[in-house]
N, CA, C, O and the ligand as a Tripos MOL2 file, in Angstrom:
@<TRIPOS>MOLECULE
protein
  253   251    64     0     0
PROTEIN
NO_CHARGES

@<TRIPOS>ATOM
      1 N          18.4880    0.0520  -12.7630 N.3       1 MET1
      2 CA         17.4430    0.6330  -11.9150 C.3       1 MET1
      3 C          18.0440    1.0910  -10.5920 C.2       1 MET1
      4 O          18.7840    0.3430   -9.9520 O.2       1 MET1
      5 N          17.7310    2.3110  -10.1820 N.am      2 LYS2
      6 CA         18.2140    2.8260   -8.8980 C.3       2 LYS2
      7 C          17.0760    2.7960   -7.8910 C.2       2 LYS2
      8 O          15.9300    3.0950   -8.2280 O.2       2 LYS2
      9 N          17.3960    2.4350   -6.6590 N.am      3 THR3
     10 CA         16.3560    2.3590   -5.6330 C.3       3 THR3
     11 C          16.8280    3.0400   -4.3450 C.2       3 THR3
     12 O          18.0220    3.1410   -4.0600 O.2       3 THR3
     13 N          15.8360    3.5010   -3.5850 N.am      4 LEU4
     14 CA         16.1120    4.0990   -2.2790 C.3       4 LEU4
     15 C          14.9450    3.7410   -1.3600 C.2       4 LEU4
     16 O          13.7940    4.0800   -1.6310 O.2       4 LEU4
     17 N          15.2720    3.0450   -0.2610 N.am      5 ALA5
     18 CA         14.2320    2.6060    0.6710 C.3       5 ALA5
     19 C          13.9670    3.6700    1.7250 C.2       5 ALA5
     20 O          14.8910    4.3050    2.2340 O.2       5 ALA5
     21 N          12.6870    3.8550    2.0430 N.am      6 CYS6
     22 CA         12.3210    4.8090    3.0920 C.3       6 CYS6
     23 C          12.9680    4.4020    4.4180 C.2       6 CYS6
     24 O          13.3530    5.2580    5.2140 O.2       6 CYS6
     25 N          13.0840    3.0950    4.6510 N.am      7 ARG7
     26 CA         13.7270    2.6140    5.8820 C.3       7 ARG7
     27 C          15.1470    3.1300    6.0290 C.2       7 ARG7
     28 O          15.6060    3.4270    7.1320 O.2       7 ARG7
     29 N          15.8390    3.2330    4.8900 N.am      8 ASP8
     30 CA         17.2150    3.7270    4.9310 C.3       8 ASP8
     31 C          17.2670    5.2060    5.3070 C.2       8 ASP8
     32 O          18.3090    5.7250    5.7050 O.2       8 ASP8
     33 N          16.1210    5.8720    5.1710 N.am      9 MET9
     34 CA         16.0350    7.2770    5.5310 C.3       9 MET9
     35 C          15.4550    7.4410    6.9310 C.2       9 MET9
     36 O          15.1500    8.5580    7.3490 O.2       9 MET9
     37 N          15.3000    6.3420    7.6530 N.am     10 GLY10
     38 CA         14.7600    6.4150    9.0020 C.3      10 GLY10
     39 C          13.2640    6.2130    9.0720 C.2      10 GLY10
     40 O          12.6590    6.3980   10.1280 O.2      10 GLY10
     41 N          12.6560    5.8320    7.9510 N.am     11 GLY11
     42 CA         11.2160    5.5970    7.9300 C.3      11 GLY11
     43 C          10.8720    4.2270    8.4980 C.2      11 GLY11
     44 O          11.7590    3.3990    8.7070 O.2      11 GLY11
     45 N           9.5930    3.9860    8.7470 N.am     12 ASN12
     46 CA          9.1860    2.7050    9.3130 C.3      12 ASN12
     47 C           8.1670    1.9980    8.4240 C.2      12 ASN12
     48 O           7.3670    1.1950    8.9040 O.2      12 ASN12
     49 N           8.1990    2.3010    7.1240 N.am     13 ASP13
     50 CA          7.3060    1.6240    6.1890 C.3      13 ASP13
     51 C           8.1480    0.9660    5.1000 C.2      13 ASP13
     52 O           9.3740    1.0680    5.1000 O.2      13 ASP13
     53 N           7.4710    0.2900    4.1700 N.am     14 ASP14
     54 CA          8.2040   -0.4870    3.1640 C.3      14 ASP14
     55 C           8.3060    0.2170    1.8210 C.2      14 ASP14
     56 O           8.5730   -0.4180    0.8010 O.2      14 ASP14
     57 N           8.0930    1.5290    1.8200 N.am     15 PHE15
     58 CA          8.1670    2.2560    0.5540 C.3      15 PHE15
     59 C           9.5840    2.2320   -0.0100 C.2      15 PHE15
     60 O          10.5600    2.4750    0.6990 O.2      15 PHE15
     61 N           9.6690    1.9300   -1.3160 N.am     16 VAL16
     62 CA         10.9590    1.9920   -2.0080 C.3      16 VAL16
     63 C          10.7840    2.8280   -3.2610 C.2      16 VAL16
     64 O           9.9680    2.4970   -4.1210 O.2      16 VAL16
     65 N          11.5400    3.9020   -3.3710 N.am     17 ALA17
     66 CA         11.5000    4.7360   -4.5710 C.3      17 ALA17
     67 C          12.4100    4.1110   -5.6120 C.2      17 ALA17
     68 O          13.5450    3.7380   -5.3180 O.2      17 ALA17
     69 N          11.8950    3.9970   -6.8490 N.am     18 LYS18
     70 CA         12.6850    3.4120   -7.9260 C.3      18 LYS18
     71 C          12.6920    4.3240   -9.1360 C.2      18 LYS18
     72 O          11.7190    5.0260   -9.4060 O.2      18 LYS18
     73 N          13.7980    4.3050   -9.8600 N.am     19 GLY19
     74 CA         13.8590    5.1120  -11.0690 C.3      19 GLY19
     75 C          15.1070    4.8090  -11.8570 C.2      19 GLY19
     76 O          15.9810    4.0680  -11.4060 O.2      19 GLY19
     77 N          15.1830    5.3930  -13.0500 N.am     20 MET20
     78 CA         16.3400    5.1620  -13.9070 C.3      20 MET20
     79 C          17.4550    6.1530  -13.5840 C.2      20 MET20
     80 O          18.6260    5.8930  -13.8600 O.2      20 MET20
     81 N          17.0820    7.2930  -12.9960 N.am     21 THR21
     82 CA         18.0830    8.2990  -12.6540 C.3      21 THR21
     83 C          17.9740    8.6450  -11.1690 C.2      21 THR21
     84 O          16.9390    8.4160  -10.5440 O.2      21 THR21
     85 N          19.0550    9.1970  -10.6120 N.am     22 GLU22
     86 CA         19.0400    9.6000   -9.2060 C.3      22 GLU22
     87 C          17.9620   10.6450   -8.9600 C.2      22 GLU22
     88 O          17.2750   10.6040   -7.9400 O.2      22 GLU22
     89 N          17.8130   11.5830   -9.8920 N.am     23 ASP23
     90 CA         16.8260   12.6400   -9.7110 C.3      23 ASP23
     91 C          15.4160   12.0830   -9.6340 C.2      23 ASP23
     92 O          14.5900   12.5460   -8.8470 O.2      23 ASP23
     93 N          15.1530   11.0790  -10.4670 N.am     24 GLU24
     94 CA         13.8230   10.4530  -10.4670 C.3      24 GLU24
     95 C          13.5580    9.8250   -9.1010 C.2      24 GLU24
     96 O          12.4760    9.9780   -8.5330 O.2      24 GLU24
     97 N          14.5590    9.1170   -8.5850 N.am     25 VAL25
     98 CA         14.4260    8.4620   -7.2820 C.3      25 VAL25
     99 C          14.2330    9.5030   -6.1830 C.2      25 VAL25
    100 O          13.3830    9.3380   -5.3070 O.2      25 VAL25
    101 N          15.0240   10.5730   -6.2310 N.am     26 LEU26
    102 CA         14.9120   11.6240   -5.2200 C.3      26 LEU26
    103 C          13.5380   12.2610   -5.2430 C.2      26 LEU26
    104 O          12.9270   12.4830   -4.1980 O.2      26 LEU26
    105 N          13.0500   12.5560   -6.4540 N.am     27 ASN27
    106 CA         11.7360   13.1850   -6.5640 C.3      27 ASN27
    107 C          10.6430   12.3020   -5.9890 C.2      27 ASN27
    108 O           9.7390   12.7880   -5.3090 O.2      27 ASN27
    109 N          10.7240   10.9820   -6.2640 N.am     28 LYS28
    110 CA          9.7110   10.0640   -5.7480 C.3      28 LYS28
    111 C           9.7870    9.9860   -4.2300 C.2      28 LYS28
    112 O           8.7600    9.9140   -3.5550 O.2      28 LYS28
    113 N          11.0050   10.0000   -3.6920 N.am     29 MET29
    114 CA         11.1520    9.9220   -2.2440 C.3      29 MET29
    115 C          10.6510   11.2050   -1.5750 C.2      29 MET29
    116 O          10.0320   11.1530   -0.5120 O.2      29 MET29
    117 N          10.9190   12.3530   -2.1980 N.am     30 MET30
    118 CA         10.4300   13.6160   -1.6360 C.3      30 MET30
    119 C           8.9130   13.6380   -1.6550 C.2      30 MET30
    120 O           8.2800   14.0940   -0.7020 O.2      30 MET30
    121 N           8.3240   13.1400   -2.7500 N.am     31 GLU31
    122 CA          6.8710   13.0860   -2.8860 C.3      31 GLU31
    123 C           6.2780   12.1920   -1.7930 C.2      31 GLU31
    124 O           5.2770   12.5320   -1.1620 O.2      31 GLU31
    125 N           6.9200   11.0440   -1.5900 N.am     32 HIS32
    126 CA          6.4730   10.1010   -0.5600 C.3      32 HIS32
    127 C           6.5220   10.7690    0.8180 C.2      32 HIS32
    128 O           5.6090   10.6000    1.6260 O.2      32 HIS32
    129 N           7.5800   11.5180    1.0790 N.am     33 HIS33
    130 CA          7.6900   12.1930    2.3720 C.3      33 HIS33
    131 C           6.6050   13.2450    2.5340 C.2      33 HIS33
    132 O           6.0370   13.3930    3.6160 O.2      33 HIS33
    133 N           6.3150   13.9800    1.4580 N.am     34 ARG34
    134 CA          5.2780   15.0100    1.5400 C.3      34 ARG34
    135 C           3.9320   14.3900    1.8740 C.2      34 ARG34
    136 O           3.1490   14.9480    2.6420 O.2      34 ARG34
    137 N           3.6680   13.2080    1.2760 N.am     35 GLU35
    138 CA          2.3770   12.5490    1.4820 C.3      35 GLU35
    139 C           2.3000   11.8010    2.8050 C.2      35 GLU35
    140 O           1.3170   11.9250    3.5360 O.2      35 GLU35
    141 N           3.3390   11.0220    3.1150 N.am     36 MET36
    142 CA          3.2830   10.0990    4.2420 C.3      36 MET36
    143 C           3.9950   10.5930    5.4990 C.2      36 MET36
    144 O           3.6550   10.1830    6.6090 O.2      36 MET36
    145 N           4.9730   11.4650    5.3280 N.am     37 HIS37
    146 CA          5.7300   11.9330    6.4930 C.3      37 HIS37
    147 C           5.8150   13.4510    6.5230 C.2      37 HIS37
    148 O           6.9040   14.0130    6.6460 O.2      37 HIS37
    149 N           4.6650   14.1190    6.4110 N.am     38 PRO38
    150 CA          4.7070   15.5950    6.3640 C.3      38 PRO38
    151 C           5.3500   16.1850    7.6130 C.2      38 PRO38
    152 O           5.9010   17.2850    7.5760 O.2      38 PRO38
    153 N           5.2750   15.4340    8.7390 N.am     39 GLU39
    154 CA          5.8580   15.9600    9.9830 C.3      39 GLU39
    155 C           7.3780   16.1030    9.8710 C.2      39 GLU39
    156 O           7.9870   16.9390   10.5390 O.2      39 GLU39
    157 N           7.9830   15.2630    9.0050 N.am     40 LYS40
    158 CA          9.4390   15.3610    8.8330 C.3      40 LYS40
    159 C           9.8180   16.5440    7.9560 C.2      40 LYS40
    160 O          10.9420   17.0440    8.0080 O.2      40 LYS40
    161 N           8.8520   16.9830    7.1460 N.am     41 MET41
    162 CA          9.1310   18.0460    6.1910 C.3      41 MET41
    163 C           8.7730   19.4190    6.7440 C.2      41 MET41
    164 O           9.3080   20.4340    6.2960 O.2      41 MET41
    165 N           7.8600   19.4490    7.7260 N.am     42 SER42
    166 CA          7.2290   20.7100    8.1100 C.3      42 SER42
    167 C           8.2160   21.7620    8.6200 C.2      42 SER42
    168 O           8.0810   22.9420    8.2980 O.2      42 SER42
    169 N           9.2060   21.3440    9.4140 N.am     43 ASP43
    170 CA         10.1020   22.3640    9.9720 C.3      43 ASP43
    171 C          11.4540   22.3560    9.2830 C.2      43 ASP43
    172 O          12.4700   22.6910    9.8920 O.2      43 ASP43
    173 N          11.4660   21.9750    8.0240 N.am     44 MET44
    174 CA         12.7190   21.9290    7.2790 C.3      44 MET44
    175 C          12.9780   23.2170    6.5290 C.2      44 MET44
    176 O          12.1090   23.7300    5.8240 O.2      44 MET44
    177 N          14.1870   23.7340    6.6910 N.am     45 SER45
    178 CA         14.5890   24.9070    5.9090 C.3      45 SER45
    179 C          15.1150   24.4190    4.5570 C.2      45 SER45
    180 O          15.2980   23.2200    4.3460 O.2      45 SER45
    181 N          15.3550   25.3590    3.6530 N.am     46 ASP46
    182 CA         15.9140   24.9820    2.3490 C.3      46 ASP46
    183 C          17.2530   24.2840    2.5380 C.2      46 ASP46
    184 O          17.6110   23.3640    1.8030 O.2      46 ASP46
    185 N          17.9840   24.7540    3.5540 N.am     47 ASP47
    186 CA         19.2920   24.1770    3.8420 C.3      47 ASP47
    187 C          19.1480   22.7220    4.2880 C.2      47 ASP47
    188 O          19.8860   21.8470    3.8350 O.2      47 ASP47
    189 N          18.1850   22.4770    5.1850 N.am     48 ASP48
    190 CA         17.9270   21.1060    5.6490 C.3      48 ASP48
    191 C          17.5360   20.2250    4.4700 C.2      48 ASP48
    192 O          17.9380   19.0650    4.3800 O.2      48 ASP48
    193 N          16.7450   20.7990    3.5710 N.am     49 MET49
    194 CA         16.2660   20.0580    2.4010 C.3      49 MET49
    195 C          17.4500   19.6290    1.5350 C.2      49 MET49
    196 O          17.4900   18.5070    1.0280 O.2      49 MET49
    197 N          18.4160   20.5430    1.3730 N.am     50 MET50
    198 CA         19.6000   20.2180    0.5800 C.3      50 MET50
    199 C          20.3920   19.0860    1.2410 C.2      50 MET50
    200 O          20.8830   18.1780    0.5700 O.2      50 MET50
    201 N          20.5050   19.1610    2.5670 N.am     51 LYS51
    202 CA         21.2400   18.1270    3.2960 C.3      51 LYS51
    203 C          20.5450   16.7860    3.1630 C.2      51 LYS51
    204 O          21.1900   15.7510    2.9930 O.2      51 LYS51
    205 N          19.2090   16.8150    3.2410 N.am     52 MET52
    206 CA         18.4390   15.5810    3.1430 C.3      52 MET52
    207 C          18.6210   14.9560    1.7580 C.2      52 MET52
    208 O          18.7750   13.7420    1.6230 O.2      52 MET52
    209 N          18.6010   15.8100    0.7350 N.am     53 LYS53
    210 CA         18.7950   15.2910   -0.6230 C.3      53 LYS53
    211 C          20.1950   14.6970   -0.7860 C.2      53 LYS53
    212 O          20.3740   13.6810   -1.4580 O.2      53 LYS53
    213 N          21.1820   15.3430   -0.1630 N.am     54 GLY54
    214 CA         22.5410   14.8240   -0.2300 C.3      54 GLY54
    215 C          22.6350   13.4640    0.4290 C.2      54 GLY54
    216 O          23.3040   12.5550   -0.0610 O.2      54 GLY54
    217 N          21.9360   13.3460    1.5710 N.am     55 MET55
    218 CA         21.9140   12.0880    2.3080 C.3      55 MET55
    219 C          21.2260   11.0040    1.4630 C.2      55 MET55
    220 O          21.6810    9.8610    1.4150 O.2      55 MET55
    221 N          20.1260   11.3810    0.8010 N.am     56 MET56
    222 CA         19.4080   10.4280   -0.0570 C.3      56 MET56
    223 C          20.3070    9.9310   -1.1760 C.2      56 MET56
    224 O          20.3610    8.7340   -1.4570 O.2      56 MET56
    225 N          21.0150   10.8600   -1.8150 N.am     57 ARG57
    226 CA         21.9120   10.4710   -2.9180 C.3      57 ARG57
    227 C          22.9180    9.4280   -2.4620 C.2      57 ARG57
    228 O          23.2430    8.4950   -3.1980 O.2      57 ARG57
    229 N          23.4150    9.5990   -1.2150 N.am     58 GLY58
    230 CA         24.4050    8.6740   -0.6870 C.3      58 GLY58
    231 C          23.8540    7.2900   -0.3980 C.2      58 GLY58
    232 O          24.6120    6.3300   -0.2580 O.2      58 GLY58
    233 N          22.5270    7.1870   -0.3080 N.am     59 LYS59
    234 CA         21.9230    5.9030    0.0590 C.3      59 LYS59
    235 C          21.2560    5.1890   -1.1130 C.2      59 LYS59
    236 O          20.7280    4.0880   -0.9570 O.2      59 LYS59
    237 N          21.2810    5.8120   -2.2740 N.am     60 ILE60
    238 CA         20.6760    5.1910   -3.4530 C.3      60 ILE60
    239 C          21.4580    3.9330   -3.8410 C.2      60 ILE60
    240 O          22.6860    3.9480   -3.9290 O.2      60 ILE60
    241 N          20.7220    2.8530   -4.0680 N.am     61 MET61
    242 CA         21.3360    1.5770   -4.4370 C.3      61 MET61
    243 C          21.1440    1.3220   -5.9280 C.2      61 MET61
    244 O          20.1450    1.7290   -6.5220 O.2      61 MET61
    245 N          22.1150    0.6440   -6.5120 N.am     62 GLU62
    246 CA         22.0190    0.2600   -7.9230 C.3      62 GLU62
    247 C          21.5870   -1.1920   -7.9990 C.2      62 GLU62
    248 O          22.1970   -2.0560   -7.3700 O.2      62 GLU62
    249 N          20.5260   -1.4710   -8.7740 N.am     63 GLU63
    250 CA         20.0740   -2.8700   -8.8510 C.3      63 GLU63
    251 C          20.2050   -3.4140  -10.2440 C.2      63 GLU63
    252 O          19.8710   -4.5740  -10.4880 O.2      63 GLU63
    253 ZN          8.0080    6.3150    4.3230 Zn       64 ZN64
@<TRIPOS>BOND
     1     1     2 1
     2     2     3 1
     3     3     4 2
     4     3     5 am
     5     5     6 1
     6     6     7 1
     7     7     8 2
     8     7     9 am
     9     9    10 1
    10    10    11 1
    11    11    12 2
    12    11    13 am
    13    13    14 1
    14    14    15 1
    15    15    16 2
    16    15    17 am
    17    17    18 1
    18    18    19 1
    19    19    20 2
    20    19    21 am
    21    21    22 1
    22    22    23 1
    23    23    24 2
    24    23    25 am
    25    25    26 1
    26    26    27 1
    27    27    28 2
    28    27    29 am
    29    29    30 1
    30    30    31 1
    31    31    32 2
    32    31    33 am
    33    33    34 1
    34    34    35 1
    35    35    36 2
    36    35    37 am
    37    37    38 1
    38    38    39 1
    39    39    40 2
    40    39    41 am
    41    41    42 1
    42    42    43 1
    43    43    44 2
    44    43    45 am
    45    45    46 1
    46    46    47 1
    47    47    48 2
    48    47    49 am
    49    49    50 1
    50    50    51 1
    51    51    52 2
    52    51    53 am
    53    53    54 1
    54    54    55 1
    55    55    56 2
    56    55    57 am
    57    57    58 1
    58    58    59 1
    59    59    60 2
    60    59    61 am
    61    61    62 1
    62    62    63 1
    63    63    64 2
    64    63    65 am
    65    65    66 1
    66    66    67 1
    67    67    68 2
    68    67    69 am
    69    69    70 1
    70    70    71 1
    71    71    72 2
    72    71    73 am
    73    73    74 1
    74    74    75 1
    75    75    76 2
    76    75    77 am
    77    77    78 1
    78    78    79 1
    79    79    80 2
    80    79    81 am
    81    81    82 1
    82    82    83 1
    83    83    84 2
    84    83    85 am
    85    85    86 1
    86    86    87 1
    87    87    88 2
    88    87    89 am
    89    89    90 1
    90    90    91 1
    91    91    92 2
    92    91    93 am
    93    93    94 1
    94    94    95 1
    95    95    96 2
    96    95    97 am
    97    97    98 1
    98    98    99 1
    99    99   100 2
   100    99   101 am
   101   101   102 1
   102   102   103 1
   103   103   104 2
   104   103   105 am
   105   105   106 1
   106   106   107 1
   107   107   108 2
   108   107   109 am
   109   109   110 1
   110   110   111 1
   111   111   112 2
   112   111   113 am
   113   113   114 1
   114   114   115 1
   115   115   116 2
   116   115   117 am
   117   117   118 1
   118   118   119 1
   119   119   120 2
   120   119   121 am
   121   121   122 1
   122   122   123 1
   123   123   124 2
   124   123   125 am
   125   125   126 1
   126   126   127 1
   127   127   128 2
   128   127   129 am
   129   129   130 1
   130   130   131 1
   131   131   132 2
   132   131   133 am
   133   133   134 1
   134   134   135 1
   135   135   136 2
   136   135   137 am
   137   137   138 1
   138   138   139 1
   139   139   140 2
   140   139   141 am
   141   141   142 1
   142   142   143 1
   143   143   144 2
   144   143   145 am
   145   145   146 1
   146   146   147 1
   147   147   148 2
   148   147   149 am
   149   149   150 1
   150   150   151 1
   151   151   152 2
   152   151   153 am
   153   153   154 1
   154   154   155 1
   155   155   156 2
   156   155   157 am
   157   157   158 1
   158   158   159 1
   159   159   160 2
   160   159   161 am
   161   161   162 1
   162   162   163 1
   163   163   164 2
   164   163   165 am
   165   165   166 1
   166   166   167 1
   167   167   168 2
   168   167   169 am
   169   169   170 1
   170   170   171 1
   171   171   172 2
   172   171   173 am
   173   173   174 1
   174   174   175 1
   175   175   176 2
   176   175   177 am
   177   177   178 1
   178   178   179 1
   179   179   180 2
   180   179   181 am
   181   181   182 1
   182   182   183 1
   183   183   184 2
   184   183   185 am
   185   185   186 1
   186   186   187 1
   187   187   188 2
   188   187   189 am
   189   189   190 1
   190   190   191 1
   191   191   192 2
   192   191   193 am
   193   193   194 1
   194   194   195 1
   195   195   196 2
   196   195   197 am
   197   197   198 1
   198   198   199 1
   199   199   200 2
   200   199   201 am
   201   201   202 1
   202   202   203 1
   203   203   204 2
   204   203   205 am
   205   205   206 1
   206   206   207 1
   207   207   208 2
   208   207   209 am
   209   209   210 1
   210   210   211 1
   211   211   212 2
   212   211   213 am
   213   213   214 1
   214   214   215 1
   215   215   216 2
   216   215   217 am
   217   217   218 1
   218   218   219 1
   219   219   220 2
   220   219   221 am
   221   221   222 1
   222   222   223 1
   223   223   224 2
   224   223   225 am
   225   225   226 1
   226   226   227 1
   227   227   228 2
   228   227   229 am
   229   229   230 1
   230   230   231 1
   231   231   232 2
   232   231   233 am
   233   233   234 1
   234   234   235 1
   235   235   236 2
   236   235   237 am
   237   237   238 1
   238   238   239 1
   239   239   240 2
   240   239   241 am
   241   241   242 1
   242   242   243 1
   243   243   244 2
   244   243   245 am
   245   245   246 1
   246   246   247 1
   247   247   248 2
   248   247   249 am
   249   249   250 1
   250   250   251 1
   251   251   252 2
@<TRIPOS>SUBSTRUCTURE
     1 MET1         2 RESIDUE 1 A MET
     2 LYS2         6 RESIDUE 1 A LYS
     3 THR3        10 RESIDUE 1 A THR
     4 LEU4        14 RESIDUE 1 A LEU
     5 ALA5        18 RESIDUE 1 A ALA
     6 CYS6        22 RESIDUE 1 A CYS
     7 ARG7        26 RESIDUE 1 A ARG
     8 ASP8        30 RESIDUE 1 A ASP
     9 MET9        34 RESIDUE 1 A MET
    10 GLY10       38 RESIDUE 1 A GLY
    11 GLY11       42 RESIDUE 1 A GLY
    12 ASN12       46 RESIDUE 1 A ASN
    13 ASP13       50 RESIDUE 1 A ASP
    14 ASP14       54 RESIDUE 1 A ASP
    15 PHE15       58 RESIDUE 1 A PHE
    16 VAL16       62 RESIDUE 1 A VAL
    17 ALA17       66 RESIDUE 1 A ALA
    18 LYS18       70 RESIDUE 1 A LYS
    19 GLY19       74 RESIDUE 1 A GLY
    20 MET20       78 RESIDUE 1 A MET
    21 THR21       82 RESIDUE 1 A THR
    22 GLU22       86 RESIDUE 1 A GLU
    23 ASP23       90 RESIDUE 1 A ASP
    24 GLU24       94 RESIDUE 1 A GLU
    25 VAL25       98 RESIDUE 1 A VAL
    26 LEU26      102 RESIDUE 1 A LEU
    27 ASN27      106 RESIDUE 1 A ASN
    28 LYS28      110 RESIDUE 1 A LYS
    29 MET29      114 RESIDUE 1 A MET
    30 MET30      118 RESIDUE 1 A MET
    31 GLU31      122 RESIDUE 1 A GLU
    32 HIS32      126 RESIDUE 1 A HIS
    33 HIS33      130 RESIDUE 1 A HIS
    34 ARG34      134 RESIDUE 1 A ARG
    35 GLU35      138 RESIDUE 1 A GLU
    36 MET36      142 RESIDUE 1 A MET
    37 HIS37      146 RESIDUE 1 A HIS
    38 PRO38      150 RESIDUE 1 A PRO
    39 GLU39      154 RESIDUE 1 A GLU
    40 LYS40      158 RESIDUE 1 A LYS
    41 MET41      162 RESIDUE 1 A MET
    42 SER42      166 RESIDUE 1 A SER
    43 ASP43      170 RESIDUE 1 A ASP
    44 MET44      174 RESIDUE 1 A MET
    45 SER45      178 RESIDUE 1 A SER
    46 ASP46      182 RESIDUE 1 A ASP
    47 ASP47      186 RESIDUE 1 A ASP
    48 ASP48      190 RESIDUE 1 A ASP
    49 MET49      194 RESIDUE 1 A MET
    50 MET50      198 RESIDUE 1 A MET
    51 LYS51      202 RESIDUE 1 A LYS
    52 MET52      206 RESIDUE 1 A MET
    53 LYS53      210 RESIDUE 1 A LYS
    54 GLY54      214 RESIDUE 1 A GLY
    55 MET55      218 RESIDUE 1 A MET
    56 MET56      222 RESIDUE 1 A MET
    57 ARG57      226 RESIDUE 1 A ARG
    58 GLY58      230 RESIDUE 1 A GLY
    59 LYS59      234 RESIDUE 1 A LYS
    60 ILE60      238 RESIDUE 1 A ILE
    61 MET61      242 RESIDUE 1 A MET
    62 GLU62      246 RESIDUE 1 A GLU
    63 GLU63      250 RESIDUE 1 A GLU
    64 ZN64       253 GROUP 0 **** ****
């Protein structure tokens, strides 16, 4: 199981995205950001989005 905590992304809640693949975890984290942290997403360019996904991949933990 792979996990990624919102806190590790600079969030202040206890959301943890979990999945069997990195893509699954990334998708759940992006969804969480769209719902709970739209302010972080609003002024993001496609380039910023790619960087954010790269950063997320680097922080995914294996459990
Ligand atoms: Zn969050």
